[in-house]
N, C-alpha and C positions, 0 to 999 in steps of 0.2 A: 534411614528408612529403607526397608527391603522393597525391591521392585515387585510390582503386582501386575499380572496380566489382566487387562481390562477390555471387555467387549464394549467399545465406545460407540458402536453403530446400532445397537439394539437387536442384534441377531447373532447367530452362531458363526464364528470365524471358520472359513473354509479354505484349506490349501488347494489351490487350483492347479491341476496337472493335466494339461491338454496335449502335451507332446513329450518328446524324448528328454528335454532338459528343462528343469524348473529354474526360473529366474527369481531369486530372492532379493527383495528390495527393502532396505531400511530407510526411513525418513526421520531425520533428527532435527528438532527445534527446541528452544528453551521451554516453550509452553504451548498449549493449545487454547489459550484464552481468545475471546473474540478480537478480531483485528485483521489487518491486511495479509499477514503471512499465514494465519490460520485459513483464510479463504483460499489462498493459493494451495495449501496442502490438501484441503478438501477437493479442490479442482484437480489437483495432481493425481490423487487416488482414482477419481472417476475417469480421468483421461487415460491413465495407464491401463485400467481394466478394459477400456473401450478398444484398445489396440493390442493389448497383451494379456489375453484372458488366462494365460498360464502363470502369471506373476503371483508371487506370495509376498504380500506387503505388510510390514510391521512399522508402526510409528513409535518412536522413542522420544520421550519428552519429560519435562520437569513437572508439568501439571496438566490434567485433562478434566476440565469442568464438564458438568452435564450439558448435553445439548450439542456436543460436537458430532458432526455427521458429514458424510460425503462418499460412502461406498463401503464395501466389505474390507475391513482391515482390523488388525489387533493393535494393542498399544502396550508398551512397557513404560511405566511411570516411575521416575525417581526424582525426588526433590533436589538432589545434588545438581541436576542438569538445568534447573531454572536460573533466572537472573541471579548473579552473584553480588551480594552486598559486601561492604568492607568487612574483612575478617582479620583476626589477629595474625601476625606473622607466623606464630607457632602452629597455626591451624592450616596454613596454606598447602604445605606439602602433603599432610594427611588427606585433605580434601581432594587434591590432585590425584593421589593414589586411589582413592575411593572411586573417582570418576573413571579412571583407567580400568579398574576392576569391573565396573558396571558395563562399560563398552565391550570389553573382551568377553563378557558373559553373553551379551545380547547379539553381537554381530560376529561374523567370521570372514576370513579372507576371500571366500568364494562368493560372498554377497556383494551387491552394489549398495553403497551407503550414500544417501543424498542428504547433505547438511545445509540447512537454511540459515543464512545470516550470521554464521559463527564469527566472521571477520569483524562484526560490529562492536565486539568487546563487551557485550552484556554478561558473558561468562567466559573470561579469558582462560580459565582452567579447562573448560570443556574444549575450547578451540585448540589449546596446547595438546590435550590428550588425543584429539583427532589427528593432529599433526604427527604425533608419535606413531599412531596406527598407519598413517601413510608411509612413514619410513619403514615400517615392518612389513609392508606389502599389501595392506588392505586397499581396496578399490573405493576411492572417495570422490564424490562430485560436490564441489563447494559452490553453493548458489548464493550470489551476492544480490541482496535487495537494497541495501544501504551501505554507507561507508563511514567507519569511525573517524576518518580524517575530516569529515564534515561536522563532527561533534566533539570539539576539543576536550570537554570534561570527561567524556567516555574514553577517548583516546588516551588521556593521561592516566585514567584508572587502569585501563588495560595494560599499559606499559609498566605501571607500578607492580601490579599483581604478577605479571610474567617475569619481571626481574627477580622475584623471590624464588622462582624455579629455574633461573638461569636461562631464560629464553627471550628472544627479541620479538617485538611485535611484528615486524615485517616477515621474519622467518616463519612465524605461526600463521599469519593471515594470507601470505602469498607463497606457499610452499612450492618448491621445484622438485617434481617427482613424476616419473612415468605412470605412477599409480593414481594421479590426481588430475581431474579436469575441472574447469570453472564455467559457471553460467552467470550471465548478466542480463539485465532487463532492456538496456538500450545501447545504441552505438556509442553514445557518449561514455557510458560505463565501460564498454570494451576498450575505448581509447585510454581510459584511466588505468585499466589493467595492463595494457601494453607499457605504460610509463613505469609500472612497478616491475617490469622485466618478465612478465608472463608471455611466452610465445603465442603468436596469433592462432596457431593450430590447436591450442589447448583451451581457447576461449570460445564459448558458444553463446550466441545471441538467442535468448529465450524470453520473448515478450510474454507478459501475463495473459492468460486466456480469459474470455468472458464465458461464464457458465450459463449458456442459454437455457439449459434444463432447469436452472434455479429461478429463471424468470417465467412469467406467465406465457401461455401460448400466444397471447396478444395483449397489449396494454389494456387496462381497464378503460371503459368509456370515459372520454375526457370530461364531458359535461357532468356525468354523475360524480366523477372524482372531484371536480371543481366544487360541486355542491357539498360534498362531504368535507372538503378542506375549509370552505367558507363557513360552514356550520360549526365545525370543530374549533376553529381559531377565530371565529367572529370577524371574518374578513369582509371587505366591501367587494361585492361580486363583479363590479365593473372595472376593478383594477387588475393589472397583470400580476401573475404569481411567478416569482423567481425562486429557485431552490438551490441551495448549496449542499450537495449530498455527501457530507463528510463528518468525521469527528472533529470538533472544533478545537484542535490543538494549536499551539503557537505558530507553527510553520504554515498553517492554513491562512494566516494573515487576515484574521477576522475584522480588524479595524478597517481594512480597505473595503470589505463587503459592506460594513456599516456606512462608509462614506458614499458608496453607490446608493444605498438605501436612502440616505439623506438627500442626495441630489434628485432622486426620483420618487420621493416620499408621497407626492400627491397622486401619482399614477400607478403605484406598485405596492405589493406585499412581498415579504421575503421570509423564506423558511430555511432554517439550518437543522439538519436531520438529527445529529447525535452529539452528546456532550463527551468530554474526554473521559478516559478510564484511568489514566496514569495520575496518581495523586499530586504529582508535581505540576501537572498542567491545570488542575482544577482552579486554583486561585486566580490565575490570569483569565480563565474563561468566565468565572463568576464576576470578575471585575468588568468585563465587556458586557455581560448581560445586564448588570446594574446600570452601566453607562447608557446602554440602549434604552432601558426603561426610563431613565431620568430625562432623556431627550425625546421621549415619546416616538421613537423610530418604529416604523411598521415592520418589525422583525420578530419572528416567532422561533425561539430556540427549542431544541429537543423534540422537534416535530416527529421524528422517527420513532419516538417512544410512545406516541399517541396514535399514529396511523401507520399503515403498511407502506413500505417502500414503493410498491406498485401503484398505489393510489396517489401518493405524493408526486411521483414523477409523471404519472398519466395526467394528473390535474394541473400540472405546472405549464406555464408558457415556455419556459426555457430553464436551463441549468447554468449556474454561475460557478466559476472558480477564481479565487484570488490567491491561491497557494503560491509560495515562493520556493518550495522544494518538494519534489516527488521522486520516489524511486521509480515508479512507472506511471502512475496517474490514471487510475481506472475511470475517474470523472471525465476524461477525454474520450472514453469509449461508450460506456453504458447508456448515457442519455439518448444517444442516437437511436437505440433499439426501441425507445419509447416515442420516437418521432420528435425529440426535443433537441434544439440547437444548444451548443456549449458556448457560453460567452465568458469573457474575463481575461485574466492575465495569461499570457503565453509563457510556456516553459520549453524553450527550444530543445533541451536535452531529451524531452519527451515527444514533443510534437513533430520534430524533424523526422523521426523514424515513422511516425504515423502518416505524415505527408508523403513519404517515399512509397508508402503502400497505396497512395491514391486518395487519402482523406483530405478534406478541405476545411480550413478553419478561418473564415473571413472576418470573424468578429472577436478575435483575440487581440490584445494590446501588449506591447513590449514594455511600456512604462506608463505610470500615472503621474504626470508632471505637476508639481506643486510650486507655485511662485510665492515667495515670501521675502519681505525686506529687500535686500540687495542680491538675493540668491535664489536658487531653486533646487529641488530634490525630487527623486522618485518617492512616492508616498511610502512604499515598503521600507525605505531606508531611514525613515524618521522614527524617533523614539516615541513610545506610546503616549506620553503627555502631549507631545507636539501633534500627533495624530488626532487626539481628542480635541485639541484646540481647533484644528482645521475643520473637523466635523461640526463642532459647535458653531463656528463662523458660517459654515454653509447653511445651517439651519436658521441662524439669526440674521444673516446679511445676504440679500439677493445679489449684491455686487460681487461678493466672494464666490457665490455659486456660478454666476455668469462668467467670471474670470476662469474658473476651472473648466467650464464647458468650452470656452474659446481655446484654452491651452491644450485641450485633449479632444481633438475632433472625432475620435472613435466613439465618443459619447453621443454624437448626433443620431446614430442609428441604433442605440442600445435598446430602445423600446419597439423597434421596427419588427414587422412580421418576418420570421425566418424564411429563407429561400427553400421551398419544398424540394427542389431538385437536388440541392446540396444535402438535405436531410436524407433523401432516398439513397444518394450515392454513398454517404458515410455508413448508413445502416447496412447496406449490401456488403461493404468491405468488412465491417466488424463481424458480420455473420460468417463470411467466407474465410477470413484470414486470422481470426482470433478465436476460433471455436475450440472446444475441448478436444475434438478429434485431431485437429491440426497440431495442437499442443502435445497431445499424447504421442503422435507420430515423431515429432522432433525429440521428445524426451526419450522415447524408446530407442531411437537411433543413437543417441548419446550413450545410453546404457550398453547397447550392443558393441559400441566402439570400445568401451571399457572392459566388457566381458569377452575376453579373447577366445574362450571356449565355445562361444555361441556363434553359429554361422547363419 
């Protein structure tokens, strides 16, 4: 497929030249489909233009669906850059050479090229081609959101594909070169990079921003939003509304959210905003939906397809997270801007950095202890059938529910009114320290470090 230059923002692309030297920036990702990395790319474009109006930004990706927006930028779209499926051995080297040709056509050694998540192994040939460009003197910023080491099937696939072109996974994912710098989301991720032998001065901590401009000037009126929610989903108005604002993929630990809804089913209603998009995730999601319906749990899936994000968060009493793995965890930031507390499972690799910025999370728990037979386990570590059995027992047996409440004292205040001083504190910190402007300043500083011709 030939590359095509696409105006993905609905206007005319403008090369911005406000000074002596033009900074040309390329942003590379596998695709621009809706999801976490797409949101970051949108925010990145806006943030860079807010602090660097002379930047010329081009996005290079494998797919660009309609509706992608975020600022003035152009895009070069090539299907070869999208996720790589299993291919015949004979086609591996030709595909690799096509990708190298595409990259050499679209970027030059004088550009700054920002690559998102290439280490994850979704397209090992693209990652290998970028590694070759680094060796040739191209200036590359590798931005890590996730790690293939956390996903064994992907890691195995990446190693297999790379072996066909005589490259090792570690060499491709963690290249050592003066032309390359690295970005990570958390201090925990920075420590992981150090263990891979990357020098500390080449690793930049770059927490995700909150795009305040994409949010309403102020949250919608809570009473009106609650009325909309109650009418739309036929909720009982005197019950509390808890929202899990995520795509319901497996690592979001949906079973644990259903356990909470079972424990508090007489006093609360629960919303989950979005379904998975990855076809591999859909069967597990649909299984949980069917289970929740069979147990008559007060949970309403796909709420974000029926109502605006603004109305849902504005009308909720609090937001909940039961996720067991996050690259950054926007759920720990955005709800505070709507005046909503965040409750649920703690993820120290995310929250420790936020706490160091002054945020307070008094209603997160480190484990959800389940006593059964002669043993015990954290609910997240139980297999799905065991989780379903526990949820069923909570619904059917008051003694089981009582035992869970006694073993997990954090549940005592789960329905309590959030502390407004904490909400105000966290809201202020999110606005001040996770804004697009702050993000743009950090990112531009990294680019200037790489661009030795810019003073």
